C-alpha positions, -999 to 999 in steps of 0.1 A, spaced: 273 -523 737 241 -540 728 244 -577 722 235 -595 690 232 -564 668 267 -563 653 277 -584 622 301 -612 627 338 -602 622 359 -629 608 390 -636 586 386 -635 548 410 -638 518 413 -608 494 426 -613 459 439 -582 441 437 -575 404 473 -587 399 466 -620 417 483 -613 450 464 -624 480 462 -614 516 441 -622 547 422 -596 566 393 -593 590 359 -581 577 321 -585 580 320 -596 543 307 -631 536 316 -660 559 348 -672 576 375 -681 550 355 -667 520 374 -650 491 368 -615 479 381 -607 444 387 -571 437 380 -554 403 397 -522 413 425 -519 439 452 -493 449 476 -508 424 453 -501 394 430 -473 403 439 -439 389 434 -421 422 464 -440 437 485 -445 405 487 -409 394 458 -409 370 472 -418 336 436 -421 323 419 -391 308 384 -381 317 361 -386 287 334 -360 286 313 -353 255 295 -321 262 287 -328 298 296 -312 331 333 -310 326 329 -293 292 304 -267 306 327 -260 335 357 -254 312 336 -231 289 322 -211 319 356 -205 334 377 -203 303 402 -174 306 395 -169 343 431 -176 352 458 -168 326 
């Protein structure tokens, strides 16, 4: 490996949306810095089952549905 080209890898604190904290290693910030998450696996629909509905007003989703309407019955 080449020397002095890789970012420093150090311990940081991560605060999730519900306030829980944990320590991990990252290249983010400086040693001991805190990263606050806006979206995490406890709140993001991709991990929670997607209780949110996709809002689309005449965009790509609507065009797709119209194009393939009745394709599979």
